[in-house]
C-alpha positions as MATLAB code, in Angstrom:
seq = 'SLVAILLTAFFARWVSRKLGLIIDYAAQLAQGNFQARLHETGSDELGVLGNKLNETGEKLEAMFEQLEREHSELEKLERVRKDFIINVSHELRTPLASIQGYTETLLDGAIDDPAHNIRFLNIISANAERLGRLIADLLTLSRIELGITKFQFAGYYVESMLKDCQESLIPIASKKQIDLVIEPVPLEPDGNRLEAFCDSEAVHQVISNLLDNAIKYTPIGGRINLQARLVDHPEHKIPFVEIAVQDTGAGIPEEDLSRLFERFYRVDKARSRELGGTGLGLAIVKHMAKAHGGDVGVVSEVGKGSRFWFSLPTRDIGLEEIQTLKPELTASATSYTSTIFER';
ca = [
      58.077   35.313  -42.691;
      54.815   35.137  -44.590;
      54.390   31.441  -43.755;
      54.809   32.109  -40.018;
      52.299   34.964  -40.167;
      49.769   32.761  -41.989;
      50.254   29.907  -39.517;
      49.867   32.272  -36.572;
      46.713   33.749  -38.064;
      45.313   30.279  -38.782;
      46.117   29.086  -35.261;
      44.601   32.218  -33.716;
      41.446   31.761  -35.774;
      41.251   28.064  -34.800;
      41.672   28.877  -31.115;
      39.141   31.684  -31.385;
      36.559   29.421  -33.068;
      37.083   26.651  -30.531;
      36.917   29.080  -27.629;
      33.757   30.561  -29.141;
      32.150   27.089  -29.238;
      33.077   26.550  -25.592;
      31.627   29.935  -24.594;
      28.414   29.227  -26.524;
      28.116   25.833  -24.839;
      28.687   27.349  -21.395;
      25.936   29.870  -22.187;
      23.547   27.010  -23.093;
      24.292   25.344  -19.751;
      23.665   28.622  -17.966;
      20.273   28.876  -19.719;
      19.300   25.370  -18.551;
      19.879   23.404  -21.756;
      21.525   20.445  -20.009;
      20.924   18.071  -22.939;
      23.361   20.008  -25.170;
      26.871   18.641  -25.703;
      30.113   20.055  -27.077;
      31.073   17.751  -29.962;
      34.515   19.146  -30.759;
      36.892   18.602  -27.866;
      40.386   17.143  -28.303;
      43.379   16.541  -26.040;
      44.789   20.077  -25.821;
      43.958   22.541  -23.020;
      40.778   23.752  -24.728;
      39.801   20.150  -25.452;
      40.242   19.216  -21.777;
      38.103   22.231  -20.845;
      35.446   21.097  -23.332;
      35.456   17.563  -21.918;
      35.032   18.893  -18.390;
      32.122   21.060  -19.513;
      30.540   18.015  -21.169;
      30.906   16.067  -17.905;
      29.339   18.974  -16.056;
      26.454   19.021  -18.537;
      25.870   15.273  -18.068;
      25.873   15.639  -14.285;
      23.540   18.629  -14.425;
      21.186   16.730  -16.740;
      21.166   13.717  -14.378;
      20.580   15.963  -11.353;
      17.781   17.817  -13.136;
      16.071   14.565  -14.125;
      16.384   13.319  -10.544;
      14.869   16.560   -9.247;
      12.001   16.233  -11.739;
      11.346   12.659  -10.564;
      11.453   13.726   -6.923;
       9.172   16.663   -7.649;
       6.713   14.368   -9.402;
       6.874   11.937   -6.474;
       6.352   14.759   -3.982;
       3.304   15.938   -5.916;
       1.954   12.389   -5.890;
       2.606   12.046   -2.148;
       0.996   15.411   -1.528;
      -2.139   14.209   -3.337;
      -2.049   11.019   -1.248;
      -1.641   13.094    1.923;
      -4.572   15.353    1.041;
      -6.775   12.396    0.106;
      -5.767   10.653    3.320;
      -6.620   13.638    5.499;
      -9.938   14.163    3.689;
     -10.855   10.490    4.046;
      -9.824   10.249    7.688;
     -11.648   13.465    8.544;
     -14.789   12.226    6.801;
     -14.647    8.758    8.360;
     -14.109   10.194   11.850;
     -16.660   12.958   11.450;
     -19.608   10.682   10.679;
     -19.643    8.576   13.893;
     -18.556   11.562   16.009;
     -21.442   13.669   14.698;
     -23.879   10.852   15.465;
     -22.507   10.394   18.983;
     -22.601   14.126   19.649;
     -26.107   14.546   18.232;
     -27.719   11.732   20.184;
     -25.828   12.627   23.362;
     -27.138   16.208   23.183;
     -30.643   14.888   22.555;
     -30.442   12.709   25.662;
     -29.077   15.592   27.746;
     -31.909   17.812   26.538;
     -34.449   15.483   28.144;
     -34.693   12.367   26.000;
     -32.886   10.415   28.738;
     -36.230   10.361   30.589;
     -38.167    9.178   27.505;
     -38.504    5.382   27.829;
     -39.684    5.118   24.214;
     -36.402    6.445   22.800;
     -33.611    6.561   25.397;
     -32.469    2.926   24.980;
     -32.543    3.192   21.178;
     -30.466    6.386   21.285;
     -27.943    4.790   23.653;
     -27.644    1.772   21.340;
     -26.936    4.104   18.398;
     -24.254    5.905   20.444;
     -22.716    2.567   21.422;
     -22.673    1.306   17.814;
     -20.964    4.486   16.578;
     -18.436    4.356   19.412;
     -17.584    0.794   18.396;
     -17.247    1.873   14.772;
     -14.950    4.716   15.828;
     -12.849    2.295   17.862;
     -12.495   -0.092   14.919;
     -11.497    2.754   12.613;
      -8.840    4.047   15.011;
      -7.472    0.535   15.596;
      -7.216   -0.102   11.832;
      -5.587    3.281   11.185;
      -2.981    2.623   13.878;
      -2.285   -0.872   12.535;
      -1.853    0.422    8.988;
       0.346    3.363   10.028;
       2.626    1.162   12.135;
       3.151   -1.280    9.265;
       3.887    1.511    6.788;
       6.330    3.204    9.155;
       8.132   -0.095    9.727;
       7.641   -0.012   13.510;
       5.562   -3.188   13.670;
       7.829   -5.976   14.874;
       7.178   -9.282   13.147;
       8.386  -12.522   14.711;
       9.031  -14.847   11.792;
       9.077  -18.621   12.197;
       7.801  -21.736   10.463;
       4.107  -22.528   11.048;
       1.896  -25.278    9.677;
      -0.544  -23.758    7.202;
      -3.354  -26.160    8.077;
      -3.123  -25.247   11.776;
      -3.326  -21.514   10.999;
      -6.368  -22.069    8.795;
      -8.089  -24.130   11.491;
      -7.437  -21.442   14.120;
      -9.099  -18.824   11.917;
     -11.947  -21.172   11.022;
     -12.712  -21.826   14.689;
     -12.650  -18.087   15.451;
     -15.127  -17.183   12.694;
     -17.455  -20.226   12.670;
     -19.833  -18.720   15.281;
     -20.324  -15.608   13.109;
     -20.713  -17.654    9.912;
     -23.225  -19.964   11.613;
     -25.534  -17.043   12.352;
     -25.978  -16.656    8.574;
     -26.018  -20.425    8.023;
     -22.822  -20.120    5.980;
     -20.616  -23.197    5.596;
     -16.996  -22.307    6.389;
     -14.878  -25.108    4.935;
     -11.130  -25.764    4.738;
     -10.143  -27.507    1.523;
      -7.420  -30.199    1.753;
      -4.019  -28.555    2.236;
      -1.279  -29.942   -0.044;
       1.948  -31.401    1.305;
       5.460  -30.114    0.772;
       7.331  -31.570   -2.230;
       9.213  -33.797    0.245;
       5.939  -35.123    1.682;
       5.994  -33.145    4.933;
       3.166  -30.931    6.159;
       3.035  -27.563    4.390;
       4.662  -24.731    6.331;
       4.755  -20.967    5.890;
       7.565  -18.776    7.195;
       5.650  -15.918    8.766;
       4.371  -14.120   11.847;
       1.396  -16.252   12.870;
      -0.437  -13.402   14.618;
      -0.167  -11.171   11.558;
      -1.348  -13.982    9.261;
      -4.247  -14.688   11.617;
      -5.309  -11.032   11.268;
      -5.004  -11.182    7.469;
      -7.109  -14.354    7.141;
      -9.625  -13.058    9.691;
     -10.020   -9.812    7.730;
     -10.671  -11.740    4.519;
     -13.082  -14.139    6.225;
     -14.918  -11.298    7.946;
     -15.426   -9.581    4.575;
     -16.554  -12.827    2.962;
     -19.106  -13.479    5.708;
     -20.483   -9.942    5.453;
     -21.050  -10.141    1.701;
     -22.108  -13.788    1.378;
     -25.886  -14.343    1.528;
     -27.612  -16.622    4.012;
     -26.995  -20.285    3.218;
     -23.815  -19.522    1.242;
     -20.401  -21.162    1.371;
     -16.868  -19.942    2.073;
     -13.820  -22.050    1.266;
     -10.384  -21.622    2.800;
      -7.763  -22.760    0.304;
      -3.997  -23.225    0.199;
      -1.715  -24.150   -2.683;
       1.957  -23.964   -3.636;
       2.951  -21.372   -6.256;
       6.198  -20.213   -7.860;
       7.649  -16.799   -7.054;
       9.151  -14.587   -9.810;
      12.150  -13.565   -7.670;
      12.742  -16.229   -5.022;
      13.754  -19.778   -5.855;
      11.688  -21.347   -3.087;
       7.953  -21.996   -3.534;
       5.405  -19.729   -1.863;
       2.096  -20.776   -0.368;
      -0.993  -18.987   -1.646;
      -3.805  -18.780    0.899;
      -7.221  -17.846   -0.459;
     -10.750  -17.143    0.755;
     -13.390  -18.007   -1.839;
     -17.035  -17.110   -1.278;
     -20.368  -17.444   -3.040;
     -21.295  -13.800   -2.566;
     -22.579  -11.240   -5.035;
     -19.172  -10.678   -6.628;
     -17.439   -7.413   -7.505;
     -17.651   -5.413  -10.761;
     -14.496   -5.625  -12.867;
     -13.944   -1.847  -12.814;
     -13.591   -1.927   -9.008;
     -11.104   -4.807   -8.731;
      -7.930   -2.750   -9.260;
      -8.767   -0.370   -6.391;
     -10.025   -2.803   -3.750;
      -6.805   -2.748   -1.731;
      -6.699    1.068   -1.496;
      -7.484    2.768    1.799;
     -11.145    3.641    2.300;
     -12.148    2.325   -1.127;
     -15.559    0.698   -0.991;
     -17.605   -0.796   -3.808;
     -20.835   -0.065   -1.937;
     -20.111    2.684    0.587;
     -23.545    2.703    2.223;
     -23.672   -1.069    2.693;
     -20.066   -1.237    3.878;
     -20.719    1.284    6.647;
     -23.986   -0.430    7.525;
     -22.087   -3.706    7.980;
     -19.458   -2.017   10.156;
     -16.601   -1.869    7.644;
     -13.849    0.724    8.100;
     -12.597    0.598    4.507;
      -9.086   -0.314    5.742;
      -9.257   -4.099    6.093;
      -7.977   -4.933    2.616;
      -5.273   -2.253    2.820;
      -4.033   -3.963    5.993;
      -4.110   -7.334    4.201;
      -1.978   -5.916    1.384;
       0.646   -4.359    3.649;
       0.841   -7.413    5.919;
       1.449   -9.648    2.885;
       4.064   -7.253    1.476;
       5.825   -7.208    4.842;
       6.188  -10.994    4.544;
       7.624  -10.757    1.037;
       4.360  -11.919   -0.533;
       1.622  -10.410   -2.631;
      -2.184  -10.098   -2.770;
      -4.858  -10.344   -5.414;
      -8.520  -10.891   -6.157;
     -10.566  -12.674   -8.793;
     -14.281  -11.979   -8.893;
     -17.309  -12.185  -11.118;
     -20.628  -10.504  -10.451;
     -23.199  -13.066   -9.372;
     -20.617  -15.838   -8.868;
     -18.594  -14.766   -5.850;
     -15.013  -13.662   -5.154;
     -11.636  -15.198   -4.405;
      -9.192  -13.094   -2.367;
      -5.660  -14.451   -1.963;
      -2.294  -13.582   -0.463;
       1.049  -15.362   -0.589;
       3.703  -16.239    1.989;
       7.186  -17.765    1.701;
       7.557  -21.397    2.734;
      11.097  -20.771    3.991;
      13.190  -17.918    5.358;
      13.948  -15.432    2.561;
      16.072  -13.142    4.719;
      13.351  -10.834    5.994;
      14.306   -8.551    8.860;
      12.364   -8.833   12.093;
      11.406   -5.181   11.733;
      10.261   -4.509    8.201;
      10.942   -1.143    6.597;
       8.400   -0.640    3.830;
       8.261    2.319    1.487;
       5.436    4.335    3.081;
       2.587    5.457    0.893;
       1.821    8.150    3.450;
       3.937   11.248    3.697;
       5.474   12.135    7.034;
       2.916   14.912    7.313;
       0.001   12.537    6.835;
       1.367   10.086    9.393;
       2.059   12.917   11.810;
      -1.502   14.098   11.296;
      -2.765   10.602   12.128;
      -0.676   10.435   15.296;
      -1.891   13.861   16.355;
      -5.539   12.772   16.016;
      -5.009    9.749   18.266;
      -2.925   11.564   20.885;
      -5.536   14.244   21.487;
];
């Protein structure tokens, strides 16, 4: 009948239009438009097909966004790797060139020149020491980042750790007539002596690095204070202890503060090298603190000195003995480092 013919024609046209929408949507997916969606679906067979295509589009969009993020991260890591290799090559090249140059000069006859041979040998020795410090710091930093440094966490009295570091660095500070003072350490809320849950050897290295920097950049007759205080942590319910080294040095320009804990970053490159700095001490401080679940920071004002601090938990926060940190070096950069030291 005429009604049946009209209904059949209408149904055929409806199916054709719906199928056409599905085909157009599939074509958009094929062209990479993963944000597009099919708005008309339904519960019939074509509707189920449309829903499945929509799910596919959502998954493809999520996968594409993930790939874009990973690509962006890989580009960032590649820049870090290149910068790392350039910096390491430069830092190694300088002392090696000096050692090679003065060694060749001595071999060419200067060894028999009493006016210069001792001076040349002292220069070679100083550069060899600088090279040794650089290699030691690079190895320390790489091991922490790779998560292969084993930390032995336990409770230690903060005051005792500060005194150990003070005693180690007092002879060096005394040569510049610098007062190295420990400020009174607060007690726990329950009245007991303040403890930090940490690896004491790692913390000793962190404090020593900060004190060594402070001594280098504090003028003769200056003062360095070792401080400790309890602070709240944004994530953990227990209090953390903030240990700080405050000096009366020249201070640091504000534009340099945000980059101080980067590898090889120096405010005054020439003076840093002259004083024997490797440019890695503060990077080690940062990674050591992070490995303990803490943080680092600096407050400084030109002409008024600097205050470097790091934080440690006062109780066990569930840290693993072997920390696995997200490495800032790519595998290639770390492999490159290992290759240098194995040669």
